[in-house]
C-alpha positions in Angstrom: 25.3 10.2 -6.1 22.8 7.4 -5.4 22.1 5.2 -8.4 18.7 3.5 -8.2 18.0 0.4 -10.4 14.3 0.0 -11.2 12.2 -2.7 -12.9 11.7 -3.5 -16.6 8.4 -1.7 -17.6 7.0 -4.6 -19.6 7.0 -6.8 -16.5 4.2 -4.6 -15.2 5.1 -4.9 -11.6 3.2 -1.8 -10.5 4.1 -2.0 -6.8 7.8 -2.2 -7.6 7.6 0.8 -10.0 5.8 2.8 -7.3 8.5 1.9 -4.8 11.3 3.0 -7.2 9.5 6.3 -7.7 9.1 6.7 -3.9 12.8 6.3 -3.5 13.6 8.7 -6.3 11.3 11.5 -5.1 12.1 10.9 -1.4 15.9 10.9 -1.8 15.7 14.0 -4.1 13.7 15.9 -1.5 16.2 14.8 1.2 18.9 16.6 -0.8 20.7 13.6 -2.4 21.9 13.6 -6.0 20.0 10.5 -7.3 19.4 8.9 -10.7 17.0 6.1 -11.5 17.8 3.7 -14.4 16.1 0.6 -15.6 16.2 -1.9 -18.4 14.3 -0.5 -21.4 12.1 -2.6 -23.7 13.7 -3.0 -27.1 13.4 -6.6 -28.3 10.7 -7.4 -25.7 8.3 -5.1 -27.5 8.1 -7.5 -30.4 5.3 -9.8 -29.3 4.2 -11.1 -32.7 5.9 -14.4 -32.0 3.9 -15.1 -28.9 4.5 -14.6 -25.1 7.1 -17.4 -24.8 9.4 -15.8 -27.4 8.7 -12.3 -26.0 9.8 -13.5 -22.6 13.2 -14.6 -23.9 13.6 -11.4 -25.9 12.9 -9.5 -22.8 15.7 -11.4 -21.0 18.1 -10.0 -23.7 16.9 -6.5 -22.9 17.4 -7.1 -19.2 20.6 -9.1 -19.1 22.5 -8.1 -22.2 21.5 -4.5 -23.3 20.9 -3.2 -19.7 24.2 -4.6 -18.4 26.0 -2.3 -21.0 24.0 0.7 -19.8 24.8 -0.2 -16.1 28.5 -0.6 -16.8 28.6 3.0 -18.3 26.8 4.4 -15.2 29.1 2.5 -12.8 32.1 4.2 -14.4 30.7 7.5 -12.9 31.4 5.9 -9.5 28.1 6.5 -7.6 28.4 6.5 -3.8 25.8 3.7 -3.5 24.0 1.5 -5.9 20.5 0.6 -4.7 18.6 -2.2 -6.5 15.0 -1.4 -5.7 13.6 -4.9 -6.2 15.3 -8.1 -5.1 14.1 -9.8 -8.3 16.9 -7.8 -10.0 19.5 -8.8 -7.4 21.6 -10.6 -10.1 23.0 -7.2 -11.2 24.8 -7.1 -7.9 27.4 -9.6 -9.2 28.4 -7.1 -11.9 29.1 -4.3 -9.4 32.6 -4.3 -8.1 34.1 -1.9 -5.5 30.9 0.0 -4.7 28.3 -0.5 -1.9 25.2 -2.3 -3.1 21.9 -2.1 -1.3 19.1 -4.4 -2.4 15.5 -4.0 -1.1 14.0 -7.4 -0.5 10.2 -7.3 -0.7 9.6 -11.0 -0.2 11.3 -14.4 -0.8 8.1 -16.3 -1.6 9.2 -17.2 -5.1 12.6 -18.4 -3.8 10.8 -20.6 -1.2 8.4 -21.8 -3.9 11.4 -22.8 -6.2 12.7 -24.8 -3.2 9.5 -26.8 -3.1 7.6 -24.9 -0.3 3.9 -24.3 -0.7 3.9 -20.5 -1.0 1.4 -20.3 -3.9 4.3 -19.3 -6.2 5.1 -22.4 -8.2 8.3 -22.3 -10.4 9.1 -23.9 -13.7 12.5 -25.4 -14.3 13.8 -22.2 -15.7 12.1 -20.3 -12.9 14.0 -22.4 -10.4 17.3 -21.4 -12.1 16.2 -17.8 -12.0 15.5 -17.9 -8.3 18.9 -19.4 -7.6 20.5 -16.6 -9.6 18.6 -14.1 -7.5 19.8 -15.6 -4.3 23.4 -15.6 -5.5 22.9 -11.9 -6.3 21.6 -11.2 -2.9 24.6 -12.9 -1.4 26.8 -10.4 -3.3 25.0 -7.3 -2.0 26.5 -5.2 0.8 23.2 -4.8 2.5 19.8 -6.6 2.0 17.1 -4.3 3.4 13.9 -6.3 4.1 10.4 -4.8 4.2 9.1 -6.8 7.1 10.2 -9.0 10.0 8.8 -12.0 8.1 10.9 -11.4 5.1 13.9 -10.7 7.3 13.5 -14.1 8.9 13.3 -15.7 5.5 16.5 -13.9 4.4 18.3 -15.2 7.5 17.5 -18.8 6.5 17.9 -18.6 2.7 20.8 -16.1 2.1 24.3 -17.4 2.9 26.3 -14.8 4.9 30.0 -14.5 5.3 31.9 -12.3 7.7 31.8 -9.5 5.2 28.4 -9.5 3.5 25.6 -9.2 3.1 24.3 -7.3 6.2 20.6 -8.0 6.7 18.6 -5.0 7.8 14.9 -4.1 8.4 13.5 -1.0 6.7 9.7 -1.1 6.9 7.8 0.3 3.9 6.1 3.7 4.0 3.0 4.5 1.9 3.5 5.1 -1.8 0.7 7.8 -1.8 -0.4 10.0 1.1 -3.6 8.2 1.8 -5.8 9.9 4.4 -9.2 10.2 5.8 -11.6 12.2 3.6 -14.8 13.9 4.4 -17.8 11.7 3.5 -18.8 14.3 0.9 -15.4 14.3 -0.9 -15.2 10.5 -0.8 -18.7 10.1 -2.3 -18.0 12.7 -4.9 -14.9 10.8 -6.1 -16.8 7.6 -6.4 -19.7 9.1 -8.3 -18.0 8.3 -11.7 -18.4 4.6 -11.0 -22.0 3.9 -12.2 -22.0 0.4 -10.7 -21.6 2.0 -7.2 -24.8 3.7 -6.2 -24.5 6.8 -4.0 -24.3 5.8 -0.4 -23.9 2.1 -1.3 -22.4 -0.1 1.4 -19.7 -2.4 0.3 -16.7 -4.5 1.4 -13.5 -4.1 -0.6 -10.7 -6.3 -1.9 -7.6 -4.7 -3.5 -5.2 -6.8 -5.4 -4.7 -9.2 -8.4 -5.8 -12.6 -9.4 -2.6 -14.3 -8.2 -3.3 -17.5 -6.4 -1.9 -16.1 -3.1 -4.3 -13.2 -3.1 -7.1 -15.8 -2.4 -9.9 -14.0 -4.3 -11.8 -17.4 -4.2 -11.8 -17.0 -0.4 -13.0 -13.4 -0.6 -16.0 -14.6 -2.7 -16.8 -17.5 -0.3 -16.6 -15.2 2.8 -18.9 -12.6 1.1 -21.3 -15.3 0.1 -21.7 -16.4 3.7 -23.0 -12.9 4.5 -25.4 -12.4 1.6 -28.6 -13.3 3.4 -27.8 -11.1 6.4 -26.4 -8.1 4.7 -27.4 -6.2 1.6 -24.0 -4.7 0.7 -21.8 -5.2 -2.4 -18.4 -6.7 -2.9 -15.9 -4.4 -4.8 -12.8 -5.8 -6.4 -10.2 -3.1 -7.2 -7.1 -4.0 -9.1 -7.1 -6.7 -11.7 -10.4 -7.5 -13.5 -11.8 -10.9 -12.3 -10.7 -13.9 -14.3 -13.4 -16.0 -16.0 -13.0 -18.7 -13.3 -13.6 -16.2 -10.5 -16.7 -14.8 -12.3 -17.9 -18.4 -12.6 -17.4 -19.0 -8.9 -19.4 -15.8 -8.2 -22.3 -17.1 -10.2 -22.1 -20.5 -8.4 -22.2 -18.8 -5.1 -25.1 -16.6 -6.1 -23.3 -13.3 -5.6 -22.4 -12.2 -9.1 -25.1 -9.5 -9.2 -23.6 -7.9 -6.1 -20.0 -7.8 -7.4 -18.5 -4.5 -8.7 -15.2 -4.5 -10.5 -13.1 -1.4 -10.6 -10.0 -2.3 -12.7 -6.8 -0.4 -11.8 -8.2 2.6 -10.0 -6.0 5.6 -9.6 -4.8 6.7 -6.1 -7.6 9.2 -5.6 -10.3 6.7 -6.4 -8.6 4.0 -4.3 -8.4 6.5 -1.4 -12.1 7.1 -1.7 -12.9 3.4 -1.8 -10.9 2.8 1.4 -12.8 5.7 3.0 -16.2 4.4 2.1 -15.7 0.6 2.5 -17.1 -1.2 5.5 -13.8 -3.0 5.6 -10.9 -4.3 3.5 -11.3 -8.1 3.2 -7.7 -9.3 2.6 -7.3 -13.1 3.3 -4.1 -13.5 1.3 -2.4 -16.8 1.9 1.1 -15.2 1.6 2.4 -11.6 1.3 5.7 -9.9 1.4 4.3 -6.9 3.2 0.7 -6.1 2.4 0.6 -2.5 1.2 -3.3 -2.4 1.0 -3.5 -3.1 4.8 -1.4 0.0 5.6 -3.2 2.1 2.9 -6.6 1.1 4.3 -5.6 1.9 7.8 -4.4 5.3 6.7 -7.9 6.0 5.5 -9.5 4.7 8.7 -10.8 1.5 7.0 -10.8 -1.6 9.2 -9.0 -4.7 7.8 -9.9 -8.4 8.0 -6.9 -10.5 7.1 -5.2 -13.9 7.7 -3.4 -14.4 11.0 -0.1 -14.9 9.3 3.1 -12.9 9.1 3.7 -10.3 7.8 0.0 -9.4 7.7 -0.2 -9.5 11.5 3.0 -7.4 11.7 1.4 -4.7 9.5 -2.0 -4.7 11.2 -0.5 -4.7 14.7 -3.3 -4.6 17.2 -5.7 -2.9 14.8 -6.5 -5.8 12.6 -9.2 -8.5 12.8 -7.4 -11.7 12.0 -8.4 -15.3 11.6 -6.9 -18.6 10.3 -7.4 -18.9 6.6 -9.7 -22.0 6.9 -12.1 -20.2 9.3 -14.1 -18.4 6.7 -17.1 -18.4 9.0 -15.1 -16.2 11.5 -14.2 -13.7 8.7 -17.9 -13.5 7.7 -19.0 -13.0 11.3 -16.5 -10.1 11.7 -17.6 -8.6 8.4 -21.2 -8.6 9.7 -20.1 -7.0 12.9 -18.3 -4.2 11.1 -21.6 -3.4 9.2 -22.6 -1.8 12.5 -21.5 1.8 12.3 -20.5 2.0 15.9 -18.3 -1.1 15.7 -16.7 0.1 12.4 -16.0 3.5 14.1 -14.2 1.7 17.0 -11.9 -0.3 14.6 -11.5 2.7 12.4 -9.9 4.7 15.2 -7.5 1.8 15.9 -6.6 1.7 12.2 -5.8 5.4 12.0 -3.5 5.1 15.0 -1.7 2.1 13.5 -1.2 3.8 10.2 1.2 6.3 11.8 3.9 3.6 11.7 4.0 3.7 7.9 5.5 7.1 7.3 7.3 7.5 4.0 9.5 10.2 5.5 10.6 7.7 8.2 11.4 5.1 5.5 13.5 7.5 3.5 15.3 8.8 6.6 16.3 5.2 7.4 17.6 4.6 3.9 19.6 7.9 4.1 21.2 6.7 7.3 22.0 3.4 5.8 23.7 5.1 2.8 25.7 7.3 5.0 27.0 4.3 7.0 28.2 2.7 3.7 29.6 5.7 2.0 31.1 8.1 4.7 32.1 11.5 3.6 35.7 11.7 2.3 
């Protein structure tokens, strides 16, 4: 039996929740006996005392109550324990005599806690938490990294002994079977969004308001194109913060911005299909799921020339230094030409073949078998 450990729901780490469900469904389809457990919100639900107190109550849920639940499950002697998100790696220290796999999605917060400029600043308690996470990673049997960039970080930040942890690369698959749609189907799915007029041309950004997502840069790049292109800018994911809306007004583009908070998979698939391009100038990423998702729909991607974004785009991405926003804008205008977009769309579809979920699950299955050979 494979025991998966997922994330605390109130942390609202949607991508990590999707990954845990990918593992559960994929391993079940592959014929494994598998169970997913996670810390449940008990004390953390009481938010009447404010967010600071709620955070510490949530720590009791995660590090006191859940440890008891985990201890009961470990007595059933699963063949492998797989911690689906490295931010829960501290649980590895409590697991004795069993193989432990930890999927490491990025080490940006660890690097930020060490003083690096990764757009993930850490408080004093945050620095302690990141050290605890690293100690947990050092107690794992295998740390499976999503990208070559994260693997390089792991080699420099995780202390290895002769016995553990082994560092491995298992590239992510897609969390949903994104695909190219017929224009009619894609437009029909988007008809429910009144702010998007039928047949409207737009550039897309998918993500949150985290500093490293660089939504300020997205606004500035789009503003450079406003006099030469009549399209819109669609933000899918988090609703824009007041400061971002203010910047849009200052740049004179607020009337051309469309916000689609938290679209479902089918709506997001349609957005990728209809967008001129995905504009994704993140300063840092652990992988960059939206790049692979966009490519699977035939949507060209403009992103920073940094790892792991360049690893994910391969030769199918249009990449530039973050400070060259004029070059981003020039490529965006170029992609407004249907023939040019079609050329990059073909490259995107070919690149997307690398991100097979079945391939990812097969690699994890092989890893499990190497750690828990049949008796």
